[in-house]
N, C-alpha and C positions, 0 to 999 in steps of 0.2 A: 172338494174339502179334504179328502185323503191326501191329495197332492200337496196342499198348503200345509197341512199338519206335518207331513214328512219333511218339507222344506224348513219349517220352523225348528224341528228337532235337529236337523243337520247343522243349521247355523248355530244353534245353541251348543252343540257338541264341539264344533270347531272353535267357538269362542272360549269354552271351558278349557280346551287343551292348548290355548295360546296361539292358534292359527290366525285368529282375528282378534285384535285388541282395539276396542272402540271407546273405552272409557276415557272421557275428557279429550278426545282427539277428533277433529273434523277431518274430512277428506283432504282439505288443503293443508292441515297441520301434518297429516301423515306424509304428504308429498314433500313438505318442507323438511321433515325429519329425515326422510330417505335421502334427500339431496344433501343435507348436512352431514349425514353419515358417510356418503360417498366422498365429500370434500375432506372430511377428517381422515379418511383412509388414504386419500391422495397425499395429504400432508405427511402422514405417518410414513408413507413409502419413501419420501424424500429425506426426512430428517431422522428416521429411526425411532420415532416416538410411538409408544405402545398405545393403541386405542382399542381396548377390548380384548386383544390377544397379543402375546409376546411377539416382538419384531425380531427378525433374524439379522437386521442391519445394525451397524455400529451407531451409537448415540452421537458420535462426532462425524459430521459429513465431510467429504473431501471437497476441495475447491472445484473440482470437476463436477461433482454432484450439485453443488449449490449454484454454480454459474453456467453450467452446460459447456464449459471449456474442455474439450476432449484432450487437449495437450497437457493440461495441468493435472498433476497427480498428488500434489502436496496436500496434507490434511490441514483443515482449518483449526488451529489451536492458538490464535492470537500471537503470532510471532512478532517480536519487537526488535527492530534492527536499526543501528546507526552505521552510516557509511561515510567515509572520508576519503578525499583524494585531491591531489593538486589540479590546477587548471590543465585541461587536455589529458587527464589520466584515464579518460573513458568512463568516468563516474555516471554521466548522464545516460549512456547506453546501458550500463549495467543496472541502473535504477529501473529502467523500463522493463528489463528482463526479469528482475526480482519481483516487481509489481505483478507481472503477468504470471509468473510461476507460483508465487506464494499468496497472491490475492491481497496483499497488504495495501494500506493507504499510503501513497507516496506524498511526503510533506517536505516543502522547502520553506525557509523563513520568509522569503519574499512573497510567496503565495499566501502564507498564513497571515502575514501583516496586511496584505491587501484585502483578504477576506474579512479579517476582524474589523478593519476600518469601514468596509462596505456594510457590514452587519450592524455597525454602531454599538458594539459591545463596550463595556466599561474600559477594558484595556485597549480596545481599538480606538476609542476616543482619545485616550492618553497618547497613543502612538501617533494619531493624526495631528495632535498639537505640536509634537516635536517635528514631524515631517513637514508641516506647513510653515514652520519657522526655520526650516533648513538645517535643523540639528539632527545628530545621530540619535536613533531610538536607544535609550539606555537598556542595559541587560535586564533589569528587573521588569521592565515593560515587555520585552521580548519573551522572557521566561513565562510571564503571565499568559501571553498569547499562546505560546507553545503548550503550556500545561492545560489551558482551556480546550485547545484543539484535540489533545490526546485523550481528554475525558469524554469526547463526543462518541456517540453510539457506534459509528462505523469503525473507529479506531479500537474501541473496546472489544468489538466482535471479531474484526478481521485482522487486527494487529496493525503496526505502522512501520514505516521506513523513513527515518529522519535523514534527510539528504544534506550533508555538509554542516550539520549542527549537532552539538555545540562546536563553535569555532575557537573558543578560548577556554582556559582552565577555569576562569571565573564562571563562565556559562555552564561548564560541566558540573562544578560544585553546586551551582544554583539549581540545576536539574535534580541532582541527588537530594538536596534539601527539600525540594518540592515533591519527592517521592516517586520521581520518574526513573525507571530502570529498564535497561535493554537486555536482550538475551545474548546479543553478540555485537561487537564493534568491528566492522570490516574496514581495513585500510588498504587502498589500492596503491601499491608501491611501484613507481616507475622512475627510472634514473632521470636526473635533471636534464642531461643532454638530450635525451629522447623527448622529454616534455617541451624543451625549447624548439626542437625540430618540428614537433607537431604543431606548436602554436605559430611559429614564424611562417610556416608554409600554408597556413589557412587563408582562404580567400572567399568572398561572398559575391554572388551574382545579384546585383541590385534589381534586376528585372524579375527573376524567379524566386529570389531568396535562398536558393540552394547554396550549400557550403561545399567548397572544393578544397583539396589539398594539392599543391603543385607537384608533390612527389608521390603521395599515396593514392590520390584520386583526382587526377588532373582534368581540366575541362575537355569537353568532347571535340571542340574545334577552335580555330583562331578567333572567330567572331566572339565567342563567349569569353575566351581568354583575355581579349582586349578590353572588356568592360568590367572585369573582376576588380573588387575593391578589398583592401586590407584594413582591418580595424586599427585605429591609431595606437592602441595599447598592445598590439600583437608584434611588437618589435623585440629583438633579442634583449636589449637593455632593459625594457620595461618588464618583460617576462621574468628575467632574473631577479628583479626587485620583488615582484609578486611572489616568486617561489621562495625567496629568503624569508619574507614575512609569513608565508604559509607554513614553512618548516618550523619556525619559531613557535607559532601558535599550536600546530598539530602535535608537536612533541610534548607540549604541556598537557594537551587533551588526552593523548594516549596514556599518560601516567595515571589518569583517572579511571582507565578501563583496562588495566593490565590483565585482570582475571578473565576477561571476555574478548580481548582483542586478538584478531587474527590478521596477519599481513598477507595480502594476496599479490602475487606477481602480476602486475598489470601490463608488463611488457611482452604480451603474447597476443595471439589472435583473440578477438572478443568472445568467440565461442568457447575457447579453452578457458578463458578467465571466468566466463559464466558457469561452466561446469564445475570449476573449483569452488566458486562462491556457493553454488547450490549444495554441493557436498558438505561444505563448511557449515552452512546454516542448518542443514538436516542433522549433522552431528551435534552442533551446539544446542539444538532444541529438542533432541531425541526424548528427553525426560518429560517434555510437555505433551507429547503425542498421545 
């Protein structure tokens, strides 16, 4: 009896001092609460959110923290970028690097059109009607698709990279009227004669799909060289026509982004171009960090 009385007194004292809290909680509830606390603490460690005690981490995570990418060090502050460049300017290569370094959503009009049509959105249905009839999709429909895509959660949180859009001054004005603004407009500047050489020398292996260049990255042996194919529009005459059209359109587009446009020398090694682009983006978006 003395032992039981002592035990009851001990338990009562511990309860009174907060060592044991039993009111309204079963043992399973206590376990769930402890698990929840551990999960909350784990989340706070990543995102810098305070859960019960101040965090020493920044409230804005880095791309490295959010994705586990050890090579990425840029902070996540929804960077919005437009990039333009002529055919064979190296834009595709740089887009992949920008996407990796800054964690932005890479968007091209072709991909957005196909996604909108597949999703059956209102503007996607409109685009499908034009495409099925063999007509060009008008600017107002394309702008609607782009605007809808940029409003999606991933673009709002991570930022976006518009690849080759807008292509005309009318599209640039329509974007502005729709309230879409970028932090920087990057233009990959490469001399026409270099672009022509890059395009004309391209060849594709129909067996592997690998792309070669007869000067810069020739095939490994004669067997591969003998089966390489050249695209029908990769001739000097057709490339010059495409470049003339590109310059006419891009010059008008650049006029819409004079305050945020930066010309990048694209006639350098891709790693040098990438370093310049990274430095440019970080400078242009420093106020958002």
